[in-house]
C-alpha positions as CSV (number, residue, x, y, z in Angstrom):
1,M,24.1,-28.0,-18.7
2,P,25.1,-25.1,-21.0
3,V,22.3,-22.8,-22.2
4,P,21.8,-23.3,-25.9
5,A,22.6,-20.2,-28.0
6,H,19.2,-20.3,-29.7
7,H,17.5,-20.0,-26.3
8,V,19.5,-16.9,-25.5
9,A,18.6,-15.5,-29.0
10,T,14.9,-16.2,-28.4
11,V,14.8,-14.4,-25.1
12,R,16.7,-11.4,-26.5
13,D,14.4,-11.3,-29.5
14,F,11.3,-11.3,-27.2
15,N,12.8,-8.5,-25.2
16,R,13.2,-6.3,-28.3
17,F,9.7,-7.2,-29.5
18,Y,8.0,-6.5,-26.2
19,T,9.7,-3.1,-25.7
20,R,8.8,-2.1,-29.2
21,V,5.1,-3.1,-28.7
22,L,4.9,-1.1,-25.5
23,G,6.8,1.9,-27.0
24,L,9.5,1.7,-24.4
25,L,12.3,2.6,-26.9
26,G,11.0,6.1,-27.6
27,D,12.2,9.3,-25.9
28,G,9.1,9.7,-23.7
29,H,7.2,7.0,-21.8
30,V,3.5,6.8,-22.7
31,R,3.7,10.2,-24.5
32,T,5.1,12.1,-21.6
33,P,8.5,13.9,-21.2
34,Y,9.7,11.2,-18.8
35,S,11.8,8.2,-19.7
36,L,10.9,4.7,-18.6
37,T,13.4,4.8,-15.7
38,E,12.1,8.2,-14.6
39,A,8.6,6.8,-14.7
40,R,9.6,3.9,-12.6
41,V,11.1,6.2,-10.0
42,V,7.9,8.3,-9.9
43,F,5.8,5.2,-9.6
44,E,7.9,3.8,-6.7
45,L,7.7,7.2,-4.8
46,A,4.0,7.2,-5.2
47,Q,3.6,4.0,-3.2
48,R,4.3,5.7,0.2
49,P,4.3,9.1,1.7
50,E,8.1,9.2,1.8
51,T,11.0,7.0,0.8
52,E,14.6,6.7,1.9
53,V,16.8,7.5,-1.1
54,L,19.1,4.5,-0.3
55,A,16.0,2.2,-0.3
56,L,14.8,3.7,-3.6
57,R,18.2,3.1,-5.2
58,R,18.3,-0.5,-4.0
59,A,14.7,-1.3,-5.0
60,L,15.3,-0.1,-8.6
61,D,19.0,-1.1,-8.8
62,L,20.1,2.4,-10.0
63,D,23.5,4.0,-9.9
64,A,23.7,6.4,-7.0
65,G,25.0,9.3,-9.1
66,Y,22.4,8.8,-11.8
67,L,19.6,8.7,-9.3
68,S,20.9,11.8,-7.5
69,R,21.0,13.8,-10.7
70,M,17.4,12.6,-11.6
71,L,16.1,13.6,-8.2
72,A,17.8,17.0,-8.5
73,R,15.9,17.5,-11.8
74,F,12.7,16.4,-10.3
75,E,13.2,18.8,-7.4
76,S,13.9,21.6,-9.8
77,D,10.7,20.8,-11.7
78,G,8.7,20.8,-8.4
79,L,8.0,17.0,-8.5
80,V,9.8,16.0,-5.3
81,E,11.0,17.3,-2.0
82,R,14.1,16.0,-0.2
83,E,15.3,16.3,3.4
84,R,17.3,14.6,6.0
85,S,15.6,11.7,7.8
86,A,14.2,12.6,11.2
87,D,15.4,9.2,12.5
88,D,18.9,9.3,11.0
89,A,20.5,12.5,9.8
90,R,22.9,10.5,7.7
91,R,20.0,9.4,5.5
92,Q,18.0,11.4,3.0
93,V,14.2,10.9,2.4
94,V,12.3,12.0,-0.7
95,R,8.6,12.5,-1.3
96,L,6.4,13.4,-4.2
97,T,4.8,16.9,-4.1
98,A,1.3,17.5,-5.1
99,R,2.6,18.3,-8.6
100,G,4.6,15.0,-8.5
101,R,1.4,13.0,-7.6
102,E,-0.3,14.7,-10.6
103,V,2.5,13.4,-12.8
104,F,2.2,9.9,-11.3
105,T,-1.6,9.9,-12.0
106,V,-1.0,10.8,-15.7
107,L,1.7,8.2,-16.1
108,D,-0.4,5.5,-14.3
109,E,-3.6,6.2,-16.3
110,R,-1.8,6.4,-19.7
111,S,0.1,3.2,-18.9
112,A,-3.1,1.4,-18.0
113,A,-4.8,2.7,-21.1
114,Q,-1.9,1.5,-23.3
115,V,-2.1,-2.0,-21.9
116,R,-5.9,-2.0,-22.2
117,T,-5.6,-1.1,-25.9
118,L,-3.2,-3.9,-26.4
119,L,-5.5,-6.4,-24.8
120,D,-8.6,-5.1,-26.5
121,G,-7.1,-6.3,-29.8
122,L,-7.3,-9.9,-28.6
123,T,-10.2,-12.3,-28.3
124,G,-11.1,-13.4,-24.8
125,A,-9.4,-16.8,-25.2
126,D,-6.2,-15.2,-26.6
127,R,-6.2,-12.7,-23.8
128,D,-6.3,-15.5,-21.3
129,R,-3.5,-17.3,-23.0
130,L,-1.4,-14.1,-23.1
131,V,-1.9,-13.3,-19.4
132,E,-1.3,-16.9,-18.4
133,A,2.0,-17.0,-20.4
134,M,3.1,-13.8,-18.7
135,R,2.2,-15.3,-15.3
136,T,4.3,-18.3,-16.2
137,V,7.3,-16.1,-17.2
138,R,7.0,-14.2,-13.9
139,E,6.7,-17.4,-11.8
140,L,9.7,-19.1,-13.5
141,L,12.0,-16.1,-13.1
142,D,10.8,-14.6,-9.8
143,G,9.0,-17.5,-8.0
144,P,5.3,-18.0,-7.6
145,D,3.0,-15.4,-6.0
146,P,1.0,-16.5,-3.0
147,A,-2.2,-18.3,-4.0
148,P,-5.0,-15.8,-4.0
149,P,-7.8,-16.6,-1.7
150,G,-11.0,-17.9,-3.3
151,G,-14.5,-16.9,-2.6
152,E,-16.1,-13.5,-2.0
153,V,-15.1,-11.2,0.8
154,V,-18.1,-10.0,2.9
155,L,-18.0,-7.1,5.4
156,R,-20.5,-7.6,8.2
157,P,-21.3,-6.0,11.6
158,L,-20.0,-7.4,14.8
159,A,-21.5,-10.6,16.0
160,P,-21.1,-12.6,19.3
161,G,-17.6,-13.8,19.7
162,D,-16.1,-11.2,17.4
163,L,-14.7,-8.9,20.0
164,G,-12.7,-11.7,21.7
165,W,-11.4,-12.7,18.3
166,V,-10.3,-9.1,17.6
167,V,-8.3,-9.0,20.8
168,Q,-6.8,-12.4,20.3
169,R,-5.7,-12.0,16.7
170,N,-4.3,-8.5,17.3
171,G,-2.2,-9.9,20.1
172,E,-1.1,-13.0,18.1
173,L,-0.3,-11.1,14.9
174,Y,1.6,-8.3,16.4
175,A,3.6,-10.7,18.6
176,A,4.5,-12.8,15.6
177,E,5.2,-10.0,13.1
178,C,6.5,-7.1,15.3
179,G,7.7,-8.9,18.4
180,W,5.4,-6.8,20.6
181,D,4.6,-8.1,24.1
182,R,1.2,-8.6,25.9
183,T,0.9,-4.9,26.8
184,Y,-0.2,-4.4,23.2
185,E,-2.9,-7.0,23.5
186,A,-4.0,-5.3,26.8
187,L,-4.3,-2.0,24.9
188,V,-6.5,-3.7,22.3
189,A,-8.7,-5.1,25.0
190,R,-9.1,-1.7,26.5
191,V,-10.0,-0.2,23.1
192,V,-12.6,-2.9,22.5
193,A,-14.0,-2.5,26.0
194,E,-14.4,1.2,25.6
195,Y,-16.1,0.7,22.3
196,V,-18.7,-1.5,23.9
197,E,-19.2,0.7,27.0
198,R,-19.4,4.0,25.1
199,H,-20.7,2.9,21.8
200,D,-22.9,5.5,19.9
201,P,-24.4,3.7,16.9
202,E,-25.0,7.1,15.2
203,C,-21.4,7.8,14.8
204,E,-19.4,4.6,15.6
205,N,-19.2,1.3,13.9
206,A,-17.1,-1.8,13.4
207,W,-16.8,-4.5,10.7
208,I,-15.6,-8.0,10.4
209,A,-14.3,-9.2,7.0
210,E,-15.3,-12.8,6.2
211,L,-14.1,-15.1,3.5
212,D,-16.0,-18.3,2.9
213,G,-17.4,-17.9,6.4
214,R,-14.1,-17.4,8.1
215,R,-13.0,-14.2,9.9
216,V,-10.1,-12.7,8.0
217,G,-10.0,-9.0,9.1
218,S,-11.5,-6.2,11.2
219,I,-11.7,-2.5,11.5
220,F,-13.3,0.0,13.9
221,C,-14.5,3.6,13.4
222,V,-14.8,5.5,16.7
223,R,-15.6,9.0,17.8
224,R,-12.5,11.0,18.7
225,D,-14.4,14.3,19.1
226,A,-17.4,16.1,17.6
227,T,-15.8,16.6,14.2
228,T,-13.1,13.8,14.1
229,A,-13.4,10.1,13.6
230,Q,-10.7,7.6,14.4
231,L,-9.8,4.5,12.5
232,R,-8.7,1.7,14.8
233,L,-7.7,-2.0,15.0
234,L,-7.3,-2.7,11.3
235,I,-6.0,-6.3,10.8
236,V,-6.0,-8.7,7.9
237,E,-5.1,-12.4,8.2
238,P,-1.6,-13.0,6.6
239,D,-2.7,-15.7,4.2
240,T,-5.3,-13.4,2.7
241,R,-3.2,-10.2,2.3
242,G,-2.8,-8.9,-1.2
243,A,-6.5,-9.6,-2.1
244,G,-7.7,-6.1,-1.3
245,I,-9.3,-6.9,2.0
246,G,-7.5,-4.2,3.9
247,G,-8.5,-1.6,1.3
248,K,-12.1,-2.7,1.5
249,L,-12.2,-2.3,5.2
250,V,-10.5,1.1,5.2
251,D,-12.8,2.3,2.4
252,E,-15.9,1.2,4.4
253,C,-14.6,2.9,7.5
254,V,-14.0,6.2,5.6
255,R,-17.4,5.9,3.9
256,F,-19.2,5.6,7.2
257,A,-17.2,8.4,8.8
258,R,-18.1,10.7,5.9
259,A,-21.8,9.7,6.0
260,S,-21.8,10.3,9.8
261,G,-20.9,14.0,9.2
262,Y,-17.3,13.9,10.5
263,E,-15.0,16.5,9.0
264,S,-11.9,14.4,9.2
265,I,-10.7,10.9,10.2
266,V,-7.4,10.1,11.8
267,L,-5.4,7.0,12.7
268,W,-2.3,6.0,14.6
269,T,0.2,3.5,13.3
270,T,4.0,2.9,13.3
271,A,6.7,3.2,10.7
272,I,7.1,-0.6,10.5
273,Q,3.5,-1.2,9.4
274,E,4.5,-0.7,5.8
275,P,1.6,-2.7,4.1
276,A,-1.0,-0.9,6.2
277,R,0.7,2.5,5.4
278,R,0.3,1.8,1.7
279,I,-3.4,1.0,2.2
280,Y,-3.9,4.3,4.1
281,A,-2.0,6.3,1.4
282,R,-4.1,4.7,-1.4
283,A,-7.3,5.7,0.5
284,G,-6.1,9.3,0.6
285,F,-4.7,9.5,4.2
286,E,-1.6,11.6,4.7
287,L,1.2,11.4,7.3
288,V,0.7,14.5,9.5
289,D,2.8,13.8,12.6
290,K,5.8,11.6,13.5
291,E,6.5,10.9,17.1
292,P,10.0,10.6,18.6
293,P,10.9,7.0,19.3
294,S,9.4,5.7,22.5
295,E,9.5,2.4,24.4
296,R,6.2,0.7,24.1
297,F,5.0,-2.9,23.8
298,G,8.5,-4.2,24.6
299,D,9.9,-2.4,21.6
300,T,11.2,0.9,20.3
301,V,8.1,2.3,18.5
302,H,8.1,5.1,15.9
303,G,4.5,6.3,16.1
304,E,2.8,8.1,13.3
305,T,-0.5,10.0,12.9
306,W,-2.3,9.9,9.6
307,A,-5.3,12.0,8.6
308,L,-7.9,12.4,5.8
309,T,-10.1,15.4,5.3
310,L,-13.7,14.3,4.6
311,K,-15.3,17.6,3.7
């Protein structure tokens, strides 16, 4: 069935209206020197420690030459750094500098303030109607988001049966999502056994995340040396991801490590754990070491060490 002309006109009219309301037609986005497209690039780069330029171009659907010129300007202004990928010299990676992250913070805060001002002008009922209408537009054009889990997430200490669950779920999840073999589950079992055998309650702890009485995540904080804590065994059940559970677990682990007097906290992960890497980056961790590819767990693993200074 052909799309009626008045439907096309209505959508185009809404686009013009919405861009005018948010001030997206001006020279600078949210009163900064950066255009909307430039702000989108900065925002995307801020989501991870480094990004392949090709992946960035595809994610934002930008012309290669246009993006290259933009990144060259950003590099000249001290916002980004570019280099060849350690894994594939044919590819280029880009990362925000400290100055670039300052720019992202300004853009993010001003954008949030702009939307907050927009919503403040509405009554509670009208605000709900607006947000629901936007959610409907997104769902119709992009598909529905996963249903958010209900109930309150509770972080609690370990209880009988939890250690077995941690080993089991690590083994199952990494087998299903990464294709890792049982040697990874064996490693988790050793980590858990060492935690029990050498546990020092003054400087080590572990938490289970519960949702409506169901275990949905875990994390461990263990002693690496006198001044360094180590974050280990973070998992979140797939059907509850996106609800902030991983962030809660990491924040609690960092809080405990800081309160215990550690000077820093480190963790080991791999390059394919992208959702976890985003959580670590938001918590302030930085990638400090990339290992050469190695054969582990029946796979070629690109190990990474991340660290956060606590003092």
